[in-house]
N, CA, C, O and the ligand as a Tripos MOL2 file, in Angstrom:
@<TRIPOS>MOLECULE
protein
  273   271    69     0     0
PROTEIN
NO_CHARGES

@<TRIPOS>ATOM
      1 N          31.7640    8.4820  -25.5970 N.3       1 MET1
      2 CA         33.0250    9.0460  -26.0780 C.3       1 MET1
      3 C          34.0930    7.9510  -26.0930 C.2       1 MET1
      4 O          34.2410    7.1680  -25.1550 O.2       1 MET1
      5 N          34.8040    7.9390  -27.1710 N.am      2 LEU2
      6 CA         35.8240    6.9060  -27.3380 C.3       2 LEU2
      7 C          37.2150    7.4750  -27.0560 C.2       2 LEU2
      8 O          37.6300    8.4780  -27.6360 O.2       2 LEU2
      9 N          37.8960    6.8220  -26.1750 N.am      3 PHE3
     10 CA         39.2780    7.2180  -25.8840 C.3       3 PHE3
     11 C          40.2330    6.2160  -26.5110 C.2       3 PHE3
     12 O          40.0680    5.0030  -26.3820 O.2       3 PHE3
     13 N          41.2190    6.7460  -27.1810 N.am      4 VAL4
     14 CA         42.2170    5.8720  -27.7970 C.3       4 VAL4
     15 C          43.5140    5.9960  -27.0040 C.2       4 VAL4
     16 O          43.9860    7.0970  -26.7170 O.2       4 VAL4
     17 N          44.0630    4.8700  -26.6670 N.am      5 ASP5
     18 CA         45.3130    4.8510  -25.9010 C.3       5 ASP5
     19 C          46.5010    4.9410  -26.8510 C.2       5 ASP5
     20 O          46.8040    4.0110  -27.5980 O.2       5 ASP5
     21 N          47.1570    6.0890  -26.7940 N.am      6 PHE6
     22 CA         48.3180    6.2850  -27.6690 C.3       6 PHE6
     23 C          49.6410    5.9580  -26.9670 C.2       6 PHE6
     24 O          50.7190    6.2580  -27.4800 O.2       6 PHE6
     25 N          49.5400    5.3430  -25.7960 N.am      7 THR7
     26 CA         50.7530    4.9820  -25.0860 C.3       7 THR7
     27 C          51.5590    3.9910  -25.9250 C.2       7 THR7
     28 O          51.0400    2.9470  -26.3190 O.2       7 THR7
     29 N          52.8110    4.3100  -26.1950 N.am      8 PRO8
     30 CA         53.5940    3.3680  -26.9950 C.3       8 PRO8
     31 C          53.7890    2.0680  -26.2270 C.2       8 PRO8
     32 O          53.8480    2.0700  -24.9980 O.2       8 PRO8
     33 N          53.8890    0.9590  -26.9520 N.am      9 PRO9
     34 CA         54.0750   -0.3220  -26.2670 C.3       9 PRO9
     35 C          55.3910   -0.3400  -25.5120 C.2       9 PRO9
     36 O          56.3930    0.1980  -25.9830 O.2       9 PRO9
     37 N          55.3880   -0.9500  -24.3570 N.am     10 ALA10
     38 CA         56.6080   -1.0490  -23.5700 C.3      10 ALA10
     39 C          57.6200   -1.8860  -24.3280 C.2      10 ALA10
     40 O          57.2640   -2.8790  -24.9620 O.2      10 ALA10
     41 N          58.8660   -1.4920  -24.2630 N.am     11 PRO11
     42 CA         59.8740   -2.3140  -24.9220 C.3      11 PRO11
     43 C          59.8740   -3.7120  -24.3310 C.2      11 PRO11
     44 O          59.7390   -3.8920  -23.1210 O.2      11 PRO11
     45 N          60.0230   -4.6770  -25.1840 N.am     12 CYS12
     46 CA         59.9600   -6.0520  -24.7280 C.3      12 CYS12
     47 C          61.3590   -6.5360  -24.3760 C.2      12 CYS12
     48 O          62.0840   -7.0710  -25.2150 O.2      12 CYS12
     49 N          61.7100   -6.3390  -23.1380 N.am     13 VAL13
     50 CA         63.0540   -6.7210  -22.6910 C.3      13 VAL13
     51 C          63.2440   -8.2250  -22.8320 C.2      13 VAL13
     52 O          62.4460   -9.0100  -22.3190 O.2      13 VAL13
     53 N          64.2730   -8.6120  -23.5100 N.am     14 GLY14
     54 CA         64.5770  -10.0280  -23.6740 C.3      14 GLY14
     55 C          64.1570  -10.5920  -25.0150 C.2      14 GLY14
     56 O          64.6600  -11.6340  -25.4340 O.2      14 GLY14
     57 N          63.2300   -9.9070  -25.7010 N.am     15 ASP15
     58 CA         62.8020  -10.3940  -27.0220 C.3      15 ASP15
     59 C          63.7670   -9.8580  -28.0710 C.2      15 ASP15
     60 O          63.4890   -8.8610  -28.7370 O.2      15 ASP15
     61 N          64.8850  -10.5220  -28.2060 N.am     16 LEU16
     62 CA         65.9740  -10.0010  -29.0380 C.3      16 LEU16
     63 C          65.6570  -10.0310  -30.5240 C.2      16 LEU16
     64 O          66.1630   -9.2020  -31.2810 O.2      16 LEU16
     65 N          64.8260  -10.9760  -30.9510 N.am     17 ASN17
     66 CA         64.5190  -11.0370  -32.3820 C.3      17 ASN17
     67 C          63.1550  -10.4270  -32.7110 C.2      17 ASN17
     68 O          62.6700  -10.5350  -33.8370 O.2      17 ASN17
     69 N          62.5380   -9.7780  -31.6980 N.am     18 ASN18
     70 CA         61.3150   -9.0060  -31.9160 C.3      18 ASN18
     71 C          60.1770   -9.8010  -32.5410 C.2      18 ASN18
     72 O          59.4420   -9.2920  -33.3870 O.2      18 ASN18
     73 N          60.0390  -11.0560  -32.1170 N.am     19 ASP19
     74 CA         58.9070  -11.8260  -32.6180 C.3      19 ASP19
     75 C          57.7910  -11.9090  -31.5970 C.2      19 ASP19
     76 O          56.7930  -12.5960  -31.8160 O.2      19 ASP19
     77 N          57.9530  -11.2060  -30.4710 N.am     20 GLY20
     78 CA         56.8790  -11.1320  -29.4960 C.3      20 GLY20
     79 C          56.9160  -12.2120  -28.4320 C.2      20 GLY20
     80 O          56.0810  -12.2330  -27.5280 O.2      20 GLY20
     81 N          57.8780  -13.1010  -28.5430 N.am     21 VAL21
     82 CA         57.9960  -14.1710  -27.5580 C.3      21 VAL21
     83 C          59.4540  -14.2790  -27.1280 C.2      21 VAL21
     84 O          60.3640  -14.1580  -27.9480 O.2      21 VAL21
     85 N          59.6620  -14.5060  -25.8500 N.am     22 ILE22
     86 CA         61.0210  -14.6890  -25.3460 C.3      22 ILE22
     87 C          61.2560  -16.1840  -25.2070 C.2      22 ILE22
     88 O          60.7730  -16.8240  -24.2730 O.2      22 ILE22
     89 N          62.0120  -16.7270  -26.1620 N.am     23 ASN23
     90 CA         62.1660  -18.1800  -26.1910 C.3      23 ASN23
     91 C          63.5940  -18.5790  -26.5540 C.2      23 ASN23
     92 O          64.5220  -17.7780  -26.4450 O.2      23 ASN23
     93 N          63.7560  -19.8200  -26.9830 N.am     24 THR24
     94 CA         65.0980  -20.3470  -27.2450 C.3      24 THR24
     95 C          65.8020  -19.6090  -28.3850 C.2      24 THR24
     96 O          67.0310  -19.5460  -28.4120 O.2      24 THR24
     97 N          65.0390  -19.0550  -29.3200 N.am     25 ALA25
     98 CA         65.6580  -18.2940  -30.4080 C.3      25 ALA25
     99 C          66.3750  -17.0720  -29.8400 C.2      25 ALA25
    100 O          67.4680  -16.7130  -30.2780 O.2      25 ALA25
    101 N          65.7340  -16.4430  -28.8540 N.am     26 ASP26
    102 CA         66.3540  -15.2860  -28.2100 C.3      26 ASP26
    103 C          67.5400  -15.7270  -27.3510 C.2      26 ASP26
    104 O          68.5570  -15.0390  -27.2760 O.2      26 ASP26
    105 N          67.3940  -16.8570  -26.7210 N.am     27 LEU27
    106 CA         68.4800  -17.3710  -25.8840 C.3      27 LEU27
    107 C          69.7330  -17.6130  -26.7280 C.2      27 LEU27
    108 O          70.8480  -17.3210  -26.2940 O.2      27 LEU27
    109 N          69.5400  -18.1450  -27.9300 N.am     28 ALA28
    110 CA         70.6730  -18.3880  -28.8120 C.3      28 ALA28
    111 C          71.3780  -17.0780  -29.1480 C.2      28 ALA28
    112 O          72.6060  -17.0010  -29.1420 O.2      28 ALA28
    113 N          70.5870  -16.0540  -29.4410 N.am     29 GLN29
    114 CA         71.1790  -14.7360  -29.7240 C.3      29 GLN29
    115 C          71.8790  -14.1920  -28.4930 C.2      29 GLN29
    116 O          72.9710  -13.6300  -28.5710 O.2      29 GLN29
    117 N          71.2270  -14.3720  -27.3590 N.am     30 PHE30
    118 CA         71.7890  -13.8730  -26.1060 C.3      30 PHE30
    119 C          73.1510  -14.4970  -25.8490 C.2      30 PHE30
    120 O          74.1280  -13.8010  -25.5710 O.2      30 PHE30
    121 N          73.1980  -15.8070  -25.9460 N.am     31 LEU31
    122 CA         74.4470  -16.5130  -25.6540 C.3      31 LEU31
    123 C          75.5290  -16.1560  -26.6700 C.2      31 LEU31
    124 O          76.7170  -16.1660  -26.3480 O.2      31 LEU31
    125 N          75.1170  -15.8420  -27.8890 N.am     32 GLY32
    126 CA         76.0770  -15.4490  -28.9090 C.3      32 GLY32
    127 C          76.7500  -14.1340  -28.5830 C.2      32 GLY32
    128 O          77.8480  -13.8540  -29.0640 O.2      32 GLY32
    129 N          76.0950  -13.3270  -27.7680 N.am     33 GLN33
    130 CA         76.6520  -12.0210  -27.4080 C.3      33 GLN33
    131 C          77.2260  -12.0080  -26.0020 C.2      33 GLN33
    132 O          77.7740  -11.0020  -25.5520 O.2      33 GLN33
    133 N          77.0950  -13.1370  -25.3090 N.am     34 PHE34
    134 CA         77.5080  -13.1570  -23.9030 C.3      34 PHE34
    135 C          78.9910  -12.8420  -23.7550 C.2      34 PHE34
    136 O          79.8330  -13.4010  -24.4580 O.2      34 PHE34
    137 N          79.2930  -11.9440  -22.8370 N.am     35 GLY35
    138 CA         80.6790  -11.5670  -22.5640 C.3      35 GLY35
    139 C          81.1790  -10.4370  -23.4400 C.2      35 GLY35
    140 O          82.2840   -9.9340  -23.2370 O.2      35 GLY35
    141 N          80.3750  -10.0330  -24.4160 N.am     36 GLN36
    142 CA         80.8050   -8.9830  -25.3350 C.3      36 GLN36
    143 C          80.4610   -7.5950  -24.8070 C.2      36 GLN36
    144 O          79.5520   -7.4200  -23.9960 O.2      36 GLN36
    145 N          81.2090   -6.6290  -25.2900 N.am     37 THR37
    146 CA         80.9100   -5.2240  -25.0360 C.3      37 THR37
    147 C          80.1000   -4.7080  -26.2230 C.2      37 THR37
    148 O          80.5110   -4.8560  -27.3740 O.2      37 THR37
    149 N          78.9590   -4.1080  -25.9380 N.am     38 VAL38
    150 CA         78.0810   -3.6000  -26.9940 C.3      38 VAL38
    151 C          77.6890   -2.1680  -26.6730 C.2      38 VAL38
    152 O          77.9530   -1.6760  -25.5760 O.2      38 VAL38
    153 N          77.0660   -1.5070  -27.6220 N.am     39 ALA39
    154 CA         76.5270   -0.1790  -27.3400 C.3      39 ALA39
    155 C          75.4860   -0.3310  -26.2330 C.2      39 ALA39
    156 O          74.6180   -1.1990  -26.3220 O.2      39 ALA39
    157 N          75.5610    0.5000  -25.1920 N.am     40 PRO40
    158 CA         74.6510    0.3370  -24.0480 C.3      40 PRO40
    159 C          73.1860    0.2280  -24.4570 C.2      40 PRO40
    160 O          72.6770    1.0490  -25.2210 O.2      40 PRO40
    161 N          72.5260   -0.7900  -23.9410 N.am     41 GLY41
    162 CA         71.1000   -0.9580  -24.1840 C.3      41 GLY41
    163 C          70.7650   -1.6350  -25.4950 C.2      41 GLY41
    164 O          69.5880   -1.7890  -25.8230 O.2      41 GLY41
    165 N          71.7690   -2.0430  -26.2530 N.am     42 THR42
    166 CA         71.4850   -2.7070  -27.5210 C.3      42 THR42
    167 C          71.6870   -4.2130  -27.3840 C.2      42 THR42
    168 O          72.3490   -4.6920  -26.4640 O.2      42 THR42
    169 N          71.0990   -4.9400  -28.3250 N.am     43 GLY43
    170 CA         71.2630   -6.3860  -28.3490 C.3      43 GLY43
    171 C          70.8870   -7.0240  -27.0310 C.2      43 GLY43
    172 O          69.8120   -6.7710  -26.4870 O.2      43 GLY43
    173 N          71.7740   -7.8460  -26.5290 N.am     44 ALA44
    174 CA         71.4910   -8.6020  -25.3100 C.3      44 ALA44
    175 C          71.8590   -7.8300  -24.0480 C.2      44 ALA44
    176 O          71.7800   -8.3760  -22.9470 O.2      44 ALA44
    177 N          72.2560   -6.5770  -24.1920 N.am     45 ASP45
    178 CA         72.5700   -5.7650  -23.0060 C.3      45 ASP45
    179 C          71.2870   -5.2140  -22.4040 C.2      45 ASP45
    180 O          70.9130   -4.0680  -22.6510 O.2      45 ASP45
    181 N          70.6190   -6.0440  -21.6110 N.am     46 LEU46
    182 CA         69.3090   -5.6880  -21.0750 C.3      46 LEU46
    183 C          69.4120   -4.6590  -19.9570 C.2      46 LEU46
    184 O          68.4660   -3.9060  -19.7240 O.2      46 LEU46
    185 N          70.5320   -4.6160  -19.2700 N.am     47 THR47
    186 CA         70.6870   -3.6860  -18.1520 C.3      47 THR47
    187 C          71.2100   -2.3330  -18.6030 C.2      47 THR47
    188 O          71.2010   -1.3780  -17.8260 O.2      47 THR47
    189 N          71.6710   -2.2340  -19.8590 N.am     48 GLY48
    190 CA         72.0960   -0.9500  -20.3780 C.3      48 GLY48
    191 C          73.4550   -0.4790  -19.8950 C.2      48 GLY48
    192 O          73.7480    0.7160  -19.9410 O.2      48 GLY48
    193 N          74.2920   -1.4050  -19.4300 N.am     49 ASP49
    194 CA         75.6170   -0.9920  -18.9570 C.3      49 ASP49
    195 C          76.7100   -1.2240  -19.9870 C.2      49 ASP49
    196 O          77.8840   -0.9710  -19.7200 O.2      49 ASP49
    197 N          76.3270   -1.7070  -21.1660 N.am     50 GLY50
    198 CA         77.3020   -1.8420  -22.2480 C.3      50 GLY50
    199 C          78.0340   -3.1690  -22.2830 C.2      50 GLY50
    200 O          78.8690   -3.3990  -23.1580 O.2      50 GLY50
    201 N          77.7270   -4.0400  -21.3420 N.am     51 VAL51
    202 CA         78.3700   -5.3520  -21.3070 C.3      51 VAL51
    203 C          77.2790   -6.4140  -21.1720 C.2      51 VAL51
    204 O          76.3430   -6.2510  -20.3900 O.2      51 VAL51
    205 N          77.4000   -7.4900  -21.9270 N.am     52 VAL52
    206 CA         76.4550   -8.5960  -21.8000 C.3      52 VAL52
    207 C          77.0390   -9.5880  -20.7940 C.2      52 VAL52
    208 O          77.9960  -10.3050  -21.0880 O.2      52 VAL52
    209 N          76.4450   -9.6100  -19.6120 N.am     53 ASN53
    210 CA         77.0190  -10.4370  -18.5480 C.3      53 ASN53
    211 C          75.9210  -11.1400  -17.7550 C.2      53 ASN53
    212 O          74.7760  -11.2300  -18.1990 O.2      53 ASN53
    213 N          76.2860  -11.6320  -16.5820 N.am     54 THR54
    214 CA         75.3370  -12.4220  -15.7920 C.3      54 THR54
    215 C          74.1390  -11.6000  -15.3120 C.2      54 THR54
    216 O          73.0590  -12.1480  -15.0910 O.2      54 THR54
    217 N          74.3270  -10.2900  -15.1500 N.am     55 ALA55
    218 CA         73.1970   -9.4420  -14.7540 C.3      55 ALA55
    219 C          72.1300   -9.4590  -15.8430 C.2      55 ALA55
    220 O          70.9330   -9.5050  -15.5600 O.2      55 ALA55
    221 N          72.5840   -9.4220  -17.0860 N.am     56 ASP56
    222 CA         71.6400   -9.4890  -18.2090 C.3      56 ASP56
    223 C          70.9990  -10.8690  -18.2890 C.2      56 ASP56
    224 O          69.8120  -11.0080  -18.5870 O.2      56 ASP56
    225 N          71.8120  -11.8820  -18.0160 N.am     57 LEU57
    226 CA         71.3020  -13.2520  -18.0690 C.3      57 LEU57
    227 C          70.1920  -13.4610  -17.0380 C.2      57 LEU57
    228 O          69.1810  -14.1020  -17.3270 O.2      57 LEU57
    229 N          70.3880  -12.9160  -15.8320 N.am     58 ALA58
    230 CA         69.3770  -13.0450  -14.7830 C.3      58 ALA58
    231 C          68.0680  -12.3980  -15.2230 C.2      58 ALA58
    232 O          66.9880  -12.9530  -15.0210 O.2      58 ALA58
    233 N          68.1800  -11.2290  -15.8210 N.am     59 LEU59
    234 CA         66.9940  -10.5140  -16.3050 C.3      59 LEU59
    235 C          66.3240  -11.3070  -17.4270 C.2      59 LEU59
    236 O          65.1010  -11.4370  -17.4790 O.2      59 LEU59
    237 N          67.1560  -11.8270  -18.3130 N.am     60 PHE60
    238 CA         66.6440  -12.5980  -19.4450 C.3      60 PHE60
    239 C          65.8960  -13.8330  -18.9760 C.2      60 PHE60
    240 O          64.7730  -14.0970  -19.4060 O.2      60 PHE60
    241 N          66.5270  -14.5820  -18.0920 N.am     61 LEU61
    242 CA         65.9130  -15.8270  -17.6240 C.3      61 LEU61
    243 C          64.6330  -15.5580  -16.8370 C.2      61 LEU61
    244 O          63.7120  -16.3750  -16.8460 O.2      61 LEU61
    245 N          64.5750  -14.4210  -16.1610 N.am     62 GLY62
    246 CA         63.3750  -14.0540  -15.4250 C.3      62 GLY62
    247 C          62.1860  -13.8130  -16.3310 C.2      62 GLY62
    248 O          61.0380  -13.8850  -15.8930 O.2      62 GLY62
    249 N          62.4590  -13.5270  -17.5950 N.am     63 ARG63
    250 CA         61.3870  -13.2430  -18.5480 C.3      63 ARG63
    251 C          61.2110  -14.3640  -19.5560 C.2      63 ARG63
    252 O          60.3380  -14.3010  -20.4230 O.2      63 ARG63
    253 N          62.0300  -15.3730  -19.4400 N.am     64 PHE64
    254 CA         62.0090  -16.4510  -20.4360 C.3      64 PHE64
    255 C          60.6400  -17.1270  -20.4870 C.2      64 PHE64
    256 O          60.0470  -17.4400  -19.4540 O.2      64 PHE64
    257 N          60.1560  -17.3420  -21.6940 N.am     65 GLY65
    258 CA         58.8740  -17.9970  -21.8720 C.3      65 GLY65
    259 C          57.6960  -17.0490  -21.9380 C.2      65 GLY65
    260 O          56.5800  -17.4600  -22.2570 O.2      65 GLY65
    261 N          57.9380  -15.7700  -21.6350 N.am     66 GLN66
    262 CA         56.8600  -14.7950  -21.6770 C.3      66 GLN66
    263 C          56.6520  -14.2870  -23.1000 C.2      66 GLN66
    264 O          57.5580  -14.3220  -23.9330 O.2      66 GLN66
    265 N          55.4580  -13.8230  -23.3470 N.am     67 SER67
    266 CA         55.1810  -13.1430  -24.6010 C.3      67 SER67
    267 C          54.9110  -11.6820  -24.2990 C.2      67 SER67
    268 O          54.5620  -11.3170  -23.1770 O.2      67 SER67
    269 N          55.0760  -10.8670  -25.3020 N.am     68 CYS68
    270 CA         54.8600   -9.4290  -25.0810 C.3      68 CYS68
    271 C          54.4670   -8.7740  -26.4090 C.2      68 CYS68
    272 O          54.2370   -7.5660  -26.4570 O.2      68 CYS68
    273 CA         61.8170  -13.5550  -29.5450 Ca       69 CA69
@<TRIPOS>BOND
     1     1     2 1
     2     2     3 1
     3     3     4 2
     4     3     5 am
     5     5     6 1
     6     6     7 1
     7     7     8 2
     8     7     9 am
     9     9    10 1
    10    10    11 1
    11    11    12 2
    12    11    13 am
    13    13    14 1
    14    14    15 1
    15    15    16 2
    16    15    17 am
    17    17    18 1
    18    18    19 1
    19    19    20 2
    20    19    21 am
    21    21    22 1
    22    22    23 1
    23    23    24 2
    24    23    25 am
    25    25    26 1
    26    26    27 1
    27    27    28 2
    28    27    29 am
    29    29    30 1
    30    30    31 1
    31    31    32 2
    32    31    33 am
    33    33    34 1
    34    34    35 1
    35    35    36 2
    36    35    37 am
    37    37    38 1
    38    38    39 1
    39    39    40 2
    40    39    41 am
    41    41    42 1
    42    42    43 1
    43    43    44 2
    44    43    45 am
    45    45    46 1
    46    46    47 1
    47    47    48 2
    48    47    49 am
    49    49    50 1
    50    50    51 1
    51    51    52 2
    52    51    53 am
    53    53    54 1
    54    54    55 1
    55    55    56 2
    56    55    57 am
    57    57    58 1
    58    58    59 1
    59    59    60 2
    60    59    61 am
    61    61    62 1
    62    62    63 1
    63    63    64 2
    64    63    65 am
    65    65    66 1
    66    66    67 1
    67    67    68 2
    68    67    69 am
    69    69    70 1
    70    70    71 1
    71    71    72 2
    72    71    73 am
    73    73    74 1
    74    74    75 1
    75    75    76 2
    76    75    77 am
    77    77    78 1
    78    78    79 1
    79    79    80 2
    80    79    81 am
    81    81    82 1
    82    82    83 1
    83    83    84 2
    84    83    85 am
    85    85    86 1
    86    86    87 1
    87    87    88 2
    88    87    89 am
    89    89    90 1
    90    90    91 1
    91    91    92 2
    92    91    93 am
    93    93    94 1
    94    94    95 1
    95    95    96 2
    96    95    97 am
    97    97    98 1
    98    98    99 1
    99    99   100 2
   100    99   101 am
   101   101   102 1
   102   102   103 1
   103   103   104 2
   104   103   105 am
   105   105   106 1
   106   106   107 1
   107   107   108 2
   108   107   109 am
   109   109   110 1
   110   110   111 1
   111   111   112 2
   112   111   113 am
   113   113   114 1
   114   114   115 1
   115   115   116 2
   116   115   117 am
   117   117   118 1
   118   118   119 1
   119   119   120 2
   120   119   121 am
   121   121   122 1
   122   122   123 1
   123   123   124 2
   124   123   125 am
   125   125   126 1
   126   126   127 1
   127   127   128 2
   128   127   129 am
   129   129   130 1
   130   130   131 1
   131   131   132 2
   132   131   133 am
   133   133   134 1
   134   134   135 1
   135   135   136 2
   136   135   137 am
   137   137   138 1
   138   138   139 1
   139   139   140 2
   140   139   141 am
   141   141   142 1
   142   142   143 1
   143   143   144 2
   144   143   145 am
   145   145   146 1
   146   146   147 1
   147   147   148 2
   148   147   149 am
   149   149   150 1
   150   150   151 1
   151   151   152 2
   152   151   153 am
   153   153   154 1
   154   154   155 1
   155   155   156 2
   156   155   157 am
   157   157   158 1
   158   158   159 1
   159   159   160 2
   160   159   161 am
   161   161   162 1
   162   162   163 1
   163   163   164 2
   164   163   165 am
   165   165   166 1
   166   166   167 1
   167   167   168 2
   168   167   169 am
   169   169   170 1
   170   170   171 1
   171   171   172 2
   172   171   173 am
   173   173   174 1
   174   174   175 1
   175   175   176 2
   176   175   177 am
   177   177   178 1
   178   178   179 1
   179   179   180 2
   180   179   181 am
   181   181   182 1
   182   182   183 1
   183   183   184 2
   184   183   185 am
   185   185   186 1
   186   186   187 1
   187   187   188 2
   188   187   189 am
   189   189   190 1
   190   190   191 1
   191   191   192 2
   192   191   193 am
   193   193   194 1
   194   194   195 1
   195   195   196 2
   196   195   197 am
   197   197   198 1
   198   198   199 1
   199   199   200 2
   200   199   201 am
   201   201   202 1
   202   202   203 1
   203   203   204 2
   204   203   205 am
   205   205   206 1
   206   206   207 1
   207   207   208 2
   208   207   209 am
   209   209   210 1
   210   210   211 1
   211   211   212 2
   212   211   213 am
   213   213   214 1
   214   214   215 1
   215   215   216 2
   216   215   217 am
   217   217   218 1
   218   218   219 1
   219   219   220 2
   220   219   221 am
   221   221   222 1
   222   222   223 1
   223   223   224 2
   224   223   225 am
   225   225   226 1
   226   226   227 1
   227   227   228 2
   228   227   229 am
   229   229   230 1
   230   230   231 1
   231   231   232 2
   232   231   233 am
   233   233   234 1
   234   234   235 1
   235   235   236 2
   236   235   237 am
   237   237   238 1
   238   238   239 1
   239   239   240 2
   240   239   241 am
   241   241   242 1
   242   242   243 1
   243   243   244 2
   244   243   245 am
   245   245   246 1
   246   246   247 1
   247   247   248 2
   248   247   249 am
   249   249   250 1
   250   250   251 1
   251   251   252 2
   252   251   253 am
   253   253   254 1
   254   254   255 1
   255   255   256 2
   256   255   257 am
   257   257   258 1
   258   258   259 1
   259   259   260 2
   260   259   261 am
   261   261   262 1
   262   262   263 1
   263   263   264 2
   264   263   265 am
   265   265   266 1
   266   266   267 1
   267   267   268 2
   268   267   269 am
   269   269   270 1
   270   270   271 1
   271   271   272 2
@<TRIPOS>SUBSTRUCTURE
     1 MET1         2 RESIDUE 1 A MET
     2 LEU2         6 RESIDUE 1 A LEU
     3 PHE3        10 RESIDUE 1 A PHE
     4 VAL4        14 RESIDUE 1 A VAL
     5 ASP5        18 RESIDUE 1 A ASP
     6 PHE6        22 RESIDUE 1 A PHE
     7 THR7        26 RESIDUE 1 A THR
     8 PRO8        30 RESIDUE 1 A PRO
     9 PRO9        34 RESIDUE 1 A PRO
    10 ALA10       38 RESIDUE 1 A ALA
    11 PRO11       42 RESIDUE 1 A PRO
    12 CYS12       46 RESIDUE 1 A CYS
    13 VAL13       50 RESIDUE 1 A VAL
    14 GLY14       54 RESIDUE 1 A GLY
    15 ASP15       58 RESIDUE 1 A ASP
    16 LEU16       62 RESIDUE 1 A LEU
    17 ASN17       66 RESIDUE 1 A ASN
    18 ASN18       70 RESIDUE 1 A ASN
    19 ASP19       74 RESIDUE 1 A ASP
    20 GLY20       78 RESIDUE 1 A GLY
    21 VAL21       82 RESIDUE 1 A VAL
    22 ILE22       86 RESIDUE 1 A ILE
    23 ASN23       90 RESIDUE 1 A ASN
    24 THR24       94 RESIDUE 1 A THR
    25 ALA25       98 RESIDUE 1 A ALA
    26 ASP26      102 RESIDUE 1 A ASP
    27 LEU27      106 RESIDUE 1 A LEU
    28 ALA28      110 RESIDUE 1 A ALA
    29 GLN29      114 RESIDUE 1 A GLN
    30 PHE30      118 RESIDUE 1 A PHE
    31 LEU31      122 RESIDUE 1 A LEU
    32 GLY32      126 RESIDUE 1 A GLY
    33 GLN33      130 RESIDUE 1 A GLN
    34 PHE34      134 RESIDUE 1 A PHE
    35 GLY35      138 RESIDUE 1 A GLY
    36 GLN36      142 RESIDUE 1 A GLN
    37 THR37      146 RESIDUE 1 A THR
    38 VAL38      150 RESIDUE 1 A VAL
    39 ALA39      154 RESIDUE 1 A ALA
    40 PRO40      158 RESIDUE 1 A PRO
    41 GLY41      162 RESIDUE 1 A GLY
    42 THR42      166 RESIDUE 1 A THR
    43 GLY43      170 RESIDUE 1 A GLY
    44 ALA44      174 RESIDUE 1 A ALA
    45 ASP45      178 RESIDUE 1 A ASP
    46 LEU46      182 RESIDUE 1 A LEU
    47 THR47      186 RESIDUE 1 A THR
    48 GLY48      190 RESIDUE 1 A GLY
    49 ASP49      194 RESIDUE 1 A ASP
    50 GLY50      198 RESIDUE 1 A GLY
    51 VAL51      202 RESIDUE 1 A VAL
    52 VAL52      206 RESIDUE 1 A VAL
    53 ASN53      210 RESIDUE 1 A ASN
    54 THR54      214 RESIDUE 1 A THR
    55 ALA55      218 RESIDUE 1 A ALA
    56 ASP56      222 RESIDUE 1 A ASP
    57 LEU57      226 RESIDUE 1 A LEU
    58 ALA58      230 RESIDUE 1 A ALA
    59 LEU59      234 RESIDUE 1 A LEU
    60 PHE60      238 RESIDUE 1 A PHE
    61 LEU61      242 RESIDUE 1 A LEU
    62 GLY62      246 RESIDUE 1 A GLY
    63 ARG63      250 RESIDUE 1 A ARG
    64 PHE64      254 RESIDUE 1 A PHE
    65 GLY65      258 RESIDUE 1 A GLY
    66 GLN66      262 RESIDUE 1 A GLN
    67 SER67      266 RESIDUE 1 A SER
    68 CYS68      270 RESIDUE 1 A CYS
    69 CA69       273 GROUP 0 **** ****
């Protein structure tokens, strides 16, 4: 019997340009939004509090270089 996993892929936190890798291209986007107020959870607001700040940067850097 074949089981198919329909679990949706986990959101790739930090992959801002959705190319599957968290790299310098994402960092450029991240820094472009740093300090800005955005809709919670969008763009570089990785923590979902509506502000792109050092908390988001810490999360971003923790995932830097990973693929997903
Ligand atoms: Ca990317």
